[in-house]
C-alpha positions as CSV (number, residue, x, y, z in Angstrom):
1,P,-3.0,4.1,-32.8
2,G,-4.2,1.8,-30.5
3,N,-0.8,0.5,-29.5
4,I,-1.0,0.4,-26.0
5,A,2.9,1.1,-25.3
6,V,2.5,4.4,-27.2
7,S,-0.7,4.9,-25.0
8,F,1.5,4.4,-21.9
9,I,4.1,6.6,-23.0
10,A,1.8,9.8,-23.4
11,K,0.1,8.8,-20.2
12,R,3.8,8.9,-18.1
13,V,4.3,12.1,-19.6
14,Q,1.3,13.7,-17.7
15,D,2.9,12.6,-14.5
16,D,4.8,15.4,-12.7
17,G,6.9,12.8,-11.3
18,Y,7.5,11.0,-15.3
19,R,11.2,11.1,-14.8
20,G,10.9,7.8,-12.4
21,V,12.7,7.1,-8.7
22,I,15.1,9.7,-7.0
23,S,18.4,10.0,-8.7
24,S,21.6,11.8,-9.8
25,Q,21.7,11.9,-13.5
26,H,24.7,13.6,-14.5
27,N,27.3,10.7,-13.1
28,R,28.7,8.1,-15.5
29,Y,31.5,5.6,-13.5
30,T,32.6,2.2,-13.3
31,L,33.3,-0.1,-10.6
32,D,37.2,0.3,-10.9
33,Q,36.4,4.1,-10.5
34,V,34.3,3.8,-7.6
35,I,36.6,1.3,-5.9
36,N,39.6,3.8,-6.6
37,I,37.9,6.9,-5.4
38,L,37.0,4.8,-1.8
39,A,40.4,3.8,-1.5
40,K,41.6,7.3,-1.9
41,L,39.2,8.5,1.3
42,S,40.5,5.6,2.7
43,K,44.2,7.1,2.6
44,Y,43.1,10.8,3.2
45,A,40.6,9.5,6.1
46,P,41.8,6.3,7.5
47,N,40.1,3.9,9.7
48,M,36.4,5.4,8.7
49,S,37.3,8.8,9.9
50,L,35.4,11.9,9.4
51,L,36.8,14.1,5.9
52,R,36.2,18.0,6.0
53,I,35.3,18.9,2.3
54,R,34.4,22.0,0.6
55,T,31.0,23.4,1.0
56,T,31.1,25.8,-1.9
57,D,31.6,25.8,-5.6
58,L,35.1,26.7,-6.7
59,S,33.3,29.1,-9.3
60,K,32.1,30.8,-6.4
61,R,35.1,30.5,-3.8
62,P,38.4,29.7,-6.2
63,M,40.8,29.2,-3.0
64,N,40.7,26.3,-0.4
65,L,40.3,26.8,3.5
66,P,42.8,25.5,5.5
67,E,40.6,23.0,6.7
68,E,39.9,21.5,3.1
69,T,43.4,21.3,2.4
70,T,43.5,17.5,2.3
71,Y,40.1,17.6,0.9
72,A,41.9,19.3,-2.4
73,L,44.6,17.2,-2.4
74,M,42.6,14.0,-2.4
75,C,40.8,15.4,-5.4
76,D,43.5,16.1,-7.0
77,E,45.1,12.7,-6.7
78,I,41.7,11.4,-7.5
79,K,41.5,12.9,-11.0
80,R,45.1,12.2,-11.9
81,A,44.2,8.3,-11.1
82,V,40.6,7.7,-13.0
83,G,40.0,10.7,-14.6
84,I,36.4,12.0,-12.7
85,G,36.7,13.6,-9.5
86,T,37.0,17.6,-9.2
87,Q,36.0,19.0,-6.1
88,D,32.5,20.2,-7.2
89,A,31.9,16.5,-9.0
90,L,32.8,15.0,-5.8
91,R,31.0,16.8,-3.4
92,K,27.8,17.4,-5.1
93,N,27.5,14.3,-7.4
94,L,29.4,11.2,-6.7
95,F,29.6,11.4,-3.1
96,V,25.5,12.0,-3.2
97,D,25.5,8.4,-5.1
98,F,27.8,6.5,-3.1
99,H,26.2,7.7,0.3
100,R,22.8,6.6,-1.3
101,M,24.5,3.4,-2.3
102,G,25.7,2.8,1.6
103,L,29.2,3.3,0.3
104,I,29.9,6.7,2.3
105,D,28.3,8.5,5.3
106,R,27.7,12.8,5.4
107,Y,27.6,14.6,8.1
108,T,26.4,18.5,9.1
109,E,29.1,21.2,10.5
110,E,28.0,19.8,13.9
111,K,29.7,16.0,12.7
112,V,25.8,15.1,12.8
113,S,24.9,12.0,10.0
114,I,22.7,13.2,7.3
115,K,20.6,10.9,6.1
116,P,20.9,9.8,2.6
117,Y,18.3,11.7,0.5
118,A,18.2,14.8,3.1
119,H,19.1,18.1,1.5
120,Q,21.4,19.8,4.1
121,T,24.7,21.4,4.0
122,V,27.7,18.3,4.0
123,F,31.1,19.4,5.8
124,Y,32.5,16.0,6.2
125,V,32.6,12.7,5.0
126,S,33.6,8.8,6.0
127,L,33.7,5.5,4.5
128,T,30.7,2.9,5.5
129,T,31.2,-0.4,6.9
130,L,30.2,-1.6,3.2
131,G,32.5,0.9,1.7
132,E,35.8,-0.6,3.5
133,K,34.3,-4.1,2.3
134,L,34.5,-2.9,-1.2
135,I,37.7,-1.7,-1.4
136,N,39.6,-4.6,0.7
137,E,37.8,-7.9,-0.8
138,T,38.6,-10.2,-3.6
139,P,37.2,-8.8,-7.2
140,Q,34.5,-11.3,-7.0
141,E,33.3,-10.9,-3.8
142,Q,33.2,-6.6,-5.1
143,H,31.1,-7.3,-7.4
144,F,28.3,-8.9,-5.3
145,I,29.5,-5.7,-2.8
146,F,28.7,-3.4,-5.8
147,S,25.6,-5.4,-7.0
148,K,24.6,-4.7,-3.2
149,A,25.5,-1.4,-3.6
150,I,23.4,-0.9,-7.0
151,N,20.4,-2.4,-5.0
152,N,20.5,0.4,-2.1
153,F,20.7,2.8,-4.7
154,L,18.1,1.5,-7.0
155,P,15.7,-0.7,-4.8
156,G,14.1,-3.5,-6.9
157,Y,15.7,-2.8,-10.0
158,I,17.8,-5.7,-10.4
159,D,15.3,-7.6,-9.1
160,T,13.1,-6.6,-11.7
161,M,15.4,-6.7,-14.8
162,I,16.2,-10.6,-13.5
163,D,12.8,-11.3,-13.6
164,L,12.3,-9.7,-16.9
165,L,14.8,-11.6,-18.6
166,R,14.3,-14.5,-17.2
167,S,10.4,-14.6,-18.6
168,D,9.1,-17.4,-20.4
169,D,8.9,-15.1,-23.3
170,P,11.8,-16.2,-25.1
171,S,11.6,-13.0,-27.3
172,I,12.7,-10.6,-23.8
173,N,16.2,-12.0,-23.5
174,Q,17.4,-8.2,-23.6
175,I,16.3,-4.7,-22.4
176,S,17.1,-1.9,-25.0
177,F,17.3,1.6,-23.5
178,Q,14.3,3.0,-24.7
179,E,12.2,-0.1,-23.2
180,F,14.2,0.7,-19.9
181,M,13.4,4.2,-20.0
182,F,9.6,4.1,-20.8
183,F,8.7,1.0,-19.3
184,V,10.9,-1.0,-17.0
185,S,11.7,2.2,-14.6
186,A,8.1,2.3,-14.1
187,V,7.6,-1.5,-12.7
188,N,6.4,-1.0,-9.0
189,S,6.9,2.9,-8.9
190,N,5.2,5.2,-6.7
191,S,3.6,7.0,-9.2
192,S,0.1,7.3,-11.4
193,F,2.2,5.2,-14.2
194,S,3.2,2.5,-11.9
195,I,3.1,-1.1,-13.5
196,S,3.7,-4.4,-13.0
197,I,6.0,-7.0,-14.5
198,S,3.6,-8.9,-16.3
199,E,2.2,-5.2,-17.8
200,C,5.8,-4.2,-18.4
201,R,6.3,-7.5,-20.4
202,D,3.2,-6.6,-22.5
203,L,4.2,-2.8,-23.2
204,I,7.7,-4.1,-24.4
205,V,6.0,-6.7,-26.6
206,N,3.8,-3.6,-28.1
207,Y,6.4,-1.6,-28.5
208,R,8.5,-4.0,-30.4
209,L,5.5,-4.0,-33.0
210,L,6.8,-0.4,-33.5
211,S,8.9,0.1,-36.8
212,P,12.5,1.5,-36.3
213,V,10.9,4.5,-37.9
214,Q,7.9,4.9,-35.7
215,K,10.0,4.2,-32.4
216,K,12.4,7.6,-33.8
217,A,9.4,9.3,-34.4
218,I,8.5,8.9,-30.9
219,D,12.0,9.6,-29.1
220,N,11.7,13.0,-32.0
221,D,8.3,14.1,-30.8
222,L,9.2,13.9,-27.3
223,Q,12.3,15.7,-27.8
224,E,10.4,18.3,-29.4
225,K,7.3,18.7,-27.0
226,L,9.3,18.1,-24.0
227,D,11.1,21.0,-23.8
228,P,11.4,22.8,-20.8
229,S,10.8,26.7,-22.4
230,S,7.5,25.4,-24.0
231,F,6.3,25.1,-20.2
232,S,5.4,27.8,-17.3
233,G,5.5,27.0,-13.4
234,D,7.9,25.5,-11.8
235,K,10.3,23.2,-12.2
236,R,8.1,20.2,-11.2
237,S,5.4,21.3,-13.7
238,K,7.8,21.6,-16.5
239,R,9.1,18.4,-19.0
240,D,12.4,17.9,-20.1
241,F,13.2,15.1,-21.9
242,H,17.0,15.5,-22.0
243,N,16.5,15.4,-18.4
244,W,14.9,12.4,-18.2
245,K,17.2,10.8,-20.8
246,N,20.0,11.8,-18.7
247,K,18.2,10.1,-15.7
248,A,17.3,7.0,-17.2
249,D,21.2,6.6,-19.1
250,Q,22.9,7.0,-15.5
251,M,20.6,3.9,-14.3
252,F,20.9,2.1,-17.2
253,M,24.5,2.5,-16.9
254,V,24.7,1.8,-13.1
255,L,22.6,-1.7,-13.4
256,S,25.0,-2.8,-16.0
257,Q,27.7,-3.0,-13.7
258,S,25.7,-5.5,-11.6
259,I,27.2,-8.7,-11.3
260,Y,23.7,-10.2,-12.7
261,V,23.7,-8.5,-16.0
262,D,25.9,-7.2,-18.6
263,K,25.5,-5.4,-21.8
264,N,25.6,-6.8,-25.5
265,P,27.1,-5.5,-28.6
266,N,24.2,-3.4,-29.5
267,G,24.1,-2.1,-25.7
268,D,21.0,-4.0,-24.8
269,L,20.9,-5.1,-20.9
270,I,21.1,-9.0,-21.0
271,L,20.8,-11.8,-18.3
272,S,24.4,-12.8,-17.3
273,Q,24.6,-16.5,-16.9
274,N,28.4,-16.6,-16.9
275,K,31.1,-13.8,-16.2
276,E,34.5,-13.8,-15.8
277,L,35.5,-11.4,-12.7
278,F,38.3,-9.0,-12.8
279,G,41.3,-11.4,-14.3
280,S,40.5,-14.0,-11.8
281,G,39.7,-16.4,-14.5
282,A,36.6,-18.3,-12.3
283,K,33.6,-18.8,-13.8
284,L,30.7,-17.4,-11.9
285,K,27.5,-19.7,-12.2
286,R,23.8,-17.9,-11.9
287,S,20.4,-18.8,-11.2
288,Y,17.0,-17.0,-9.6
289,T,18.1,-19.4,-6.5
290,E,21.1,-18.1,-6.3
291,K,20.2,-14.6,-6.8
292,Q,17.1,-15.0,-3.9
293,N,19.9,-16.2,-1.6
294,Y,22.4,-13.3,-2.2
295,F,19.8,-10.8,-1.1
296,K,18.9,-12.9,1.6
């Protein structure tokens, strides 16, 4: 009682947009997997040309149309190489994220470019200039380019994480998954529960005053009460704890692959001061100024 972090969580779930920004919540991928997938797209659709993809789920139409054969071959090669990327998963999930990251473009049947967040049937895809750079640059540059792509996908989140982790409060040198899900994802959001960086710090500090048993009780209570079967009306008016958690988990994983943050052994996000980049043996010094220069 009286804990402002608990009160904030209760307030947040009253908003229909409680889950936060629009993003795909079922994708899990590493930078290496992204590079491999884009490299295969470049192989089958070179020079940023358009590749025809399938438009219907395999369960509804198991056979590929003749014009979808190249896409099917590419998906088979991707699945063997990186372990993800079925025909349905690639077009419905991964390509959606990659488009919002700025790594690919998607097109209508008339080969008209589709906006990243538009809901239209996609017939073609192609690499973008940023996507081409990602697969062709050095490992160190690839890490920076992917950080830029993440910032396209989750605008402002990298800035927020760096600001929090460089706080004057020495206790905030890591961010747990729950802290990210409940508080960090609310910073400067377009919602009734939008908060500032300073307010986020206060909420995290108060959340950490709770015992492990109390934190577990919050999760259990949310899981029990935010069950979509307990709500009437359309999907927007319902609440779904597992869907919210999956969404936050996906964002948390994507952010952990930014060059500016890392995961500690407990799975928390921490600020990365020195990081070895893909076997180069080089150490990269980071500072707030370097981060600002990079985004500029």
